[in-house]
N, C-alpha and C positions, 0 to 999 in steps of 0.2 A: 504494499499499499504506499508506504514512504516512499519506496524507488518511482513507482508512478507520479506521485505527486512532486517529486524532486525533477522527472522528466517534464510535466506539465510545466513548472515553473522556468525551466529551462527554455522550453519552447517560445513560451509568452514572451521572455525578453529576448530572444532571438529574432522573433516576429516583428517588434518595435525597433530592430536596429537595421539602420540604412544598408541594404545590399549595394556593393560596390559594381560597375558596368563591367561586363564580360570583356576585357581588351586582347583574346587571344586570337589567332587564324589570320593574322595580316596578310592581304593581298599585295598587289603592284598596283596598278592605274586604279585599283578599287578601294585602297587605303587612301581616306582623308579624315581630316579632323573634322568632327561635328559637334553638336550641342554648343555650340560658342557660348559662353556667359561672360557676363560683367557684373561683379558683385553679386554674383550666384543668380543672375536672372538672364532671361532673354531679351533682348532688345530693351533695356529698361530705359524709362523717361525720367529726368531729373535726379541724376545722380549727384550726389553733394560730398562725395570722397575726392580729393585733390589728386589721390594717385589710385585709381580704382585697379581692382584686382580681377585678372582675367584668367579662364579657365575653356580647356576644350577637352572631346573626347576622341580618341583616335579609333577610326570604326573602318573595319574590313567589310565592304558591302558585298563583295564577291565571296566571301567565306571559304577561302581556298584550303584546302586541307592540308598541302603541302608547304606551309610557310610557317608554321605555328613557332611559337618562340620569339619573334621579332619584336623591338624594343624599340621606345624613341630616343634618339641620340641627340638630338638638336632640334632647336626650333628658330623661326622667324616670324615676326611678328610688325604688320603695317597696319599703322592709324593715319588715317587721311582726313583731313576736313571737307572732301565732298566725295562723293560718290564717283564721279568722272575719274578725281586723281587715284582712287583706289582702283579702279579697273585698268588703269595704266601704271600698275604697281609703283604707285609715288607715294610714300608716306610721308606728308610734308609736316605732319606733328610726331609720329614716332616710325624711325625705322630702325627695328632692333638690331639689325643684320643676322648672322648666324650665331646663335647661343647655344653652343655644347651644354646641354642640359637634357636631362628626363623629365622635367618640370612640366606639368600640364596642369595646374592647380595653381591659385592665387599667385598668376605671375603678376607682379607688380608694376604699370603704367609707368615708364621711364622718359617719356619724350617731353614736348616743349609745357611749359607750364599751362593748364586748362581753365577758362574761364566761363563765368555763368551763362547760361543758355546754349553753350557751344553743344554742337552735334559733330559726333566721331565716329567715324566709318572704319571698321579695322577686318582683318582677316589674318590668317596664319596658316603656313605650312610648317612640316615637321620633315626631320632626316631618321629613317629607321633602319637597324643592322639585325640582323639575324643573331640570338644569344647563342653561343656554343653551348650544346646540350650533349650530355653523355653519351657517347657511340656515335655523332654526327658532326659533319663538318663545321659549317656555320661561318657566314660571312661577317666579319665584324667592319666591314667598310660601310659608311653610311650611305643610303641614297635618299635623295629628295623626293617625296611624294608632292603630289599636286595641292595648289592653294586650297583653301576651304572656302565654301559660299561666303559670300560678305554679312557681315553682323553690325551694329551701330548701338551706341549710346548716346544719350543727351544730358549734359551738365544742368543741375538744378541752381538755386540761388544760391552763390557760396558766402557772399556778405552781407549783413544787416542791410548794408545800402542799397543793396539791388532790390529791394522791396518798394516800388513806389507806392503800392496799395497804402490803406490805412486800414486799421483794425475799427470795425463797426459793430453795431448790435441795434436791435428792433427799440425804438425808443418806449418806455412804458408808460402806458396810459392808464391812469387810476391806479396804479400799483398795480396793473396785472401786468405780468410780462408775457409775450407772446413764446409758447415753448415749439412751436412748430412753423415757423413762419415761411414766407416766401420773400426773398430780396430780386431786385431786380434794376438793370440799368439799360439805358436804349445809347447807341451810339450810331454814326454813320462813317463809313469806309468808303475811300473813293474808289478802290476797286477790290476784286476778291484777294484777299491776302496770299503770297507765296507760301508761308509757312505761320501756323499760329499755333502758340501752347499757352497753356492756361495753367497757373500754380494755384490750388486751392489749398488753404490754410486755415482750420476749422478748429475751435473748442466745442467738440460736443459732435452730432454727425451732421454731413452734409453732403448735397447731391446738386452738381451741376449741370444746368441746362444752356442750350445755345439755340436759339429760334425754335423754341419749343422742344427739341431732342434733348432728353438724358443721353448725356457724354458717359461713356464707359460703363463697364458691366459689372463692375464694383456695388455693393449694398453695404451698409452700415460702415461707410466710411468717413474718417480716416480708422487707422487701427487706434487702440487704448493706448493712454499715455498718461504718465504723473504729471498733470497740468503746472503744477507749480516749477516743475524742471524743465518741460520738455513740450512743443506743439508740434504736431507731425504737417506736413503738405504732402499732396499727392500733385501728379503732374501728369496733363493730359495732351494731346493732339487734337487741336480742335480747327483744324486746316480746312476740311473740306466741309465744315458745317458753317461758315463764315460767307457773306457774299457782299458784291458792290451795294452802297446804298445802306438803308437803315437796317439795323442789327440790335439784338436784344441779347442781356447774357441774364441769367437768373440762377439763384441758389436757393436751394430748399434746405432750410435748417431743421435739425431737431436737437434737443436738448441732451438725450444721451445721458453721459457720465457727467456731463457739465452741468454744475448748478451755480447760480440759479436760471440761468439759461444760457444759448448759443451764442458764440460770438463766430464773426469771419474775418476773413482777410483774404481777397481773391486777385489776382493780378493777370491781364492777359497780355503778353509779349507778341506782337504781330509784325510781319514783314510787309509792306505795301507799298510797292511800287519802288523795291528796294530800301526803304525807309523804314526805321522801328517805329511803331505805334504802339502806345500802352494805354490800357484802359485796366483801371484798377477802383476798388472797393474806396469809397469816399463819402461825403456828407449828400451829392446828389443821387446817390442811391435812393430807392423807395422800399418799404416793405408794406404788408399786410399778413394777420394772421390765415393761414392755410385751411384747408377743409380738415386738417389732423390738430388732435391737441392730446398732448401728453401729461399725465400726472406722475408726480415724482417718483421715484424708486425707493426702496428702503428695505432693510434687512427681512426678509422674507415678505416684503411687499414690493412686489416685480412691476409696477406701473400699472398703467392703463392706457391705451394707446384708444383714441375716440376718433371717429371720422363721420362728418355731418357732408354728407354729398350736396346737401343745401347750400354749401360754400364753395362749390368744386367751381373753377373757372379752368375751362380747358387749356385755352391759350395765354395763360398767365405769363410766360415767358416768350410770347410771340412780341416783337415789334408794334408798335401802335396799338396795343391792348388798351382798351379803356374802360373795361368791366373791373370792378372792386374798387375799395376807397384804399389808396394809397397815401401813405404816409412817410415822412423823410427820416432816414435813419439818425442815429446819432453815433457821432465820430468818438473813440475813446483812443486811452492813451494806451500803449502797447503794453498787453498784460506779461504776466511773469511766463519763463520759459523759455527755451532757445526754440526756433525754429528748425526742424531738422527732417529730411526728405523720407517718407515711409519706406524702409528697406524691406520689410515683411510682405508676404505675399496677401492681396486683399482678401477682404471677404466676399463670396460669392455664391448665387445660388449654383447648387452642384448635381440637384436632384431633383425630380418632382414625383412624388409618391402618391400615386393612386389611391382613393379610398377604398378600403377592404370591406366594409360592412357599416351600414345605415340602421340603425335601432331606433324605433319611436318611444321614449321615455312617457310621454303624456302629451297632452295636446300643446300642439307646435314647439315641443322641446325634442332635441334629436342627438342622439348619440352617434356622431361620426368617429370610426376607429379605424387608422392607418395602418395597425397590424405591427407596427416597431415605434421605438421611441425613437427620437429626434431632435434635433434644435434646428428651428427656423419659422417660418410664417404657414400659416393659413392663408389659402386662397379660397373663396366662396364666391360663385356666382350666383346671384339671387334674382328670384321671379320677380317681378315688376309689384312693389309695394307702395301703399299710400304714404304722400308724402307726411313725414315726421313721424312713421313707423320705426320702432328701433329694436333691433336684432343685437343680443347680447352673446359672447362667445367665452366659453370657459374652458380651459385648457389644464389637462391634466396628464400625469404618466402612468398612473396606475388608477385602475378599478378595482377595490375592495370584493372580497368573496361575499360576505355579510356587510351589514350596516355597523357591526362592532369591529371588523377586522377581519385579518386573513389568519384561520386556525393551522400552526405548522407544527411539525415536531419539535422545533424549538420554544413553542408556546405562541401566546396571541400577540399579532402584531397589530398594532394599534394605529388607527389614521393620524396621519402627521397634518396639520392644517387643511382638513379636509373640506369638502362641498358636498352637500345631501341634496339627491334631488327624490321627490316621491313621484312613485309610479304605481299602476295599478297592481302590481308585484309585491309591493313593500318600498322602503327606501333604498337609495342605492348612494354608496359614498365612493369619491372619488379623491385622489390625492393631488389638490388643486395647487398650494402655495400662493394663491393670490393672483394667479394670473388670469387676465380677463380683458377683454377689449369689447368695443360696439361699434354699432353701424345705424346712421340715421338717415333713412331714405329721403331722396328729394322726387320720389314718386315716378321717374324716369324709367324706360326700358334697359336692360343692358347694365346695371347697376353692378359692382364687384368690390366685395371686400378683401383687402390685402395690407397688411401691415407694411409698415416703413421703417422707423425709428425705434423699433422695439425686438424684440425676438423671443420666443418661448421655448420650452422643455417638454414635449408632449408625445401623445400617443392617441389621446382621444381630446376631442373637440364637443362639449356639450353646447348647441346652438338652439339657445331659448327666443323664441319670439318668431319664429321663422314658420309661416302658414303651411307649408309643403314639404313634402319629402325633397333633398336636393336630387335633381336629376343626374345620371349616368354624366361623369366628366366635370359636374359642375363644382365638386369640392376635392382640393388636392393639398396636399403638405409640400413645401418647397425646403428642401435641406440647405442651409445656410452653414457654412465653414471658411476659415483661411483656406486658401487655394495652394497647397506647396504641390510641387512633382511628385510623382511617387520614385521612391527611389529602388523599389524592385518588386519582385512578387514572390508568392510562396502557393504550393500546392504540392500535395504527396498522395500515397496512397492509403492514408488513414483518415478516414473521415471524420474523427473526433478532433485531429490536429489540424484538419482544415476548417474545420468550426471553430475551433480556438481562435485560428487565425481572423476567420472574418469577425468575431465577437471582439477580438483584441482591436482590429481595425476598425470597426464602426463606432467603439469608443472613443476613440483616439479623433475620430470626424466629428463626434457629437460635443466634444469638449475642446476643441481648436477654435478658437472664435477670437478675433481683432485682435491676432498677434500673440495670443498668449494662451497658457492652457487651465482650463477653471476646473474645479472639483465636482462641481454641476452646474448645468445651465440654466436654472430656473431659480434657485432661492439665495444664493449666496452672491447677492451683488452688494458692493460697498455701501452704506447708508450715507445718504445726503443730507447737508444742513450744515449748520454753524458751525459746529465742531468738527466737521470733515473740509470744511474748505481750504485748509492749509495741506491737506494731504492729496486733494485735487487740483 
C-alpha cells in the first residue's frame, strides 16, 4: 500500500514538471532553429527589458534516423530595425557573428542600446556537429544550417518620461464611485497610420476598444499586482483598427482588485505619414457608468456583478456617439507603483464547456450542471423578457447529498457558506461561498448574460427568475486561465496514471489565474477596505 502511495506521489510530481523538447535525430537541410522566443514569449509586444533574452529550439523536420547525436556547436543572431534589412541578412542592431556555444536559451541581446517603442526583427542560424558516439565515427567539424524564420519583438516604455498620458479616474458624483465605467476619447487622423501601438496601464481591470472593436483576446487584464509597488501595462498593436478621419478610443474599466475604484493611463503611439502622433488619457476624456456594476469583494464575499441591459449602449466607443450622459474625467497625481510591462501570459477563455444537465428546482428556478468544476464565466442566452425583469445566478462548486451535508466514512461533512433552495422533493443545499450575479432585462430579443470583471469557481449555476428552461446551447461555461504554452504531454498504458495526470492538469488550470496560483478560485480573495489599502 505504501509503495503504491509513494509511486502515485512521484508520478504527480513528475506530471507537474515541464518536459524538455526532444532534440534528437538531426537532419541536414531539414534542421532549422524554431520556436524563437524573446523573454520566453513568441513575438512579444512591449518588452521593457533593456537586454532581452533570446531562445530557440533546434528541430529536425525530416526526422532522419541516421544522424542521431547531432549537437549545436555555434550560433549566429541577426537583429534588424526592419524586415527588409533582415531579409538582406543585415543586422543593423546586432550582428553577433559566429559564437562558439551550445547555448540556445537565455542568449542575452548584446547589440546597440534599445529605445522605447522600437521594433526589433531577428533570426538565428546554428552550426551542428555529430557527437562521437561509442562504436561510431562522428564528424566534429561544424556545419552551418539554414536561417530560421524571422521573428520580432517590440520595446515598451522604458522610462517614466516616455509616458505622455496622464492618470485619470471617473469623477465621483454624490460620493458614488463608478465601479465599471466606460471612458472614451475622440480624435482625428490625417491618414490611416502606418503603425499604431496602445499601452494600457490600469489599476483594476480594463478592456481597450477602438472604433467599437475590442482589442485583443485577453480578459480580466492586466494580471494581479501589489499596486503599492507595481502597476502592470499591456501593449497592443492597433494599426488595423484606425482610419483616416474621426476615430474613437475607449476603455472599459472594472474595479477588480483595486479599491475604491479603477484608475487608468492609456497611450496611443501612432506613425501617421512618417510623423509621430500621440493620443493619451487626460482631462479631455469623458466617462459614464456602464451597464455593469460591481460590488466589493471580501473574505468569503466574492463580489456581485450586476448587468442592467437598459443601460447598454452598443456604440459607446464609436466616433460621434451621442447616446448617454458623458461627464469629464478627473486627472490625478501618479499613484504609487512602478509601471512594468506584464510578462506573464494573459488570462484567456481557453475552453467552452456545454451544459451537461438542466434540472427544474421549482417554478422559474433551474439548476445548470456543467459536469466539472472550473474557473471562469457563465454565458447564458436569455429568452425575451419583460423590461425590468431580474434574473439571478447563484454559483456553487458542490451540491450536498442531503440538506444536512454529506455522510462519509469519515463523518458528516457539513455545508460551508451554503445556499438553500426549496424544491417539491425537499430542500437542496449547495456550497456557494456568496458567489452571485444578476441580470436586468431591457425587454429586447437576443439578450445575453456574461460576466466581465469577475470570475467564479463553479460546477453548478442555479438560475432564479428564468421563466423557461434554457434551450440546447443557450447555457455555456467559459474556462478562464492564464494561458501558458504546454511544456509537454503524458500518456501511458495505465488508465489510473492517465487519470491522475488529467486531474492534476485540470487542477492547475483552474487555479492558474492572473499570473499567479491560488489555493481556491472562489473564497480566498483579499479583503478590501481601509486596512488593506496599503497592501494593494
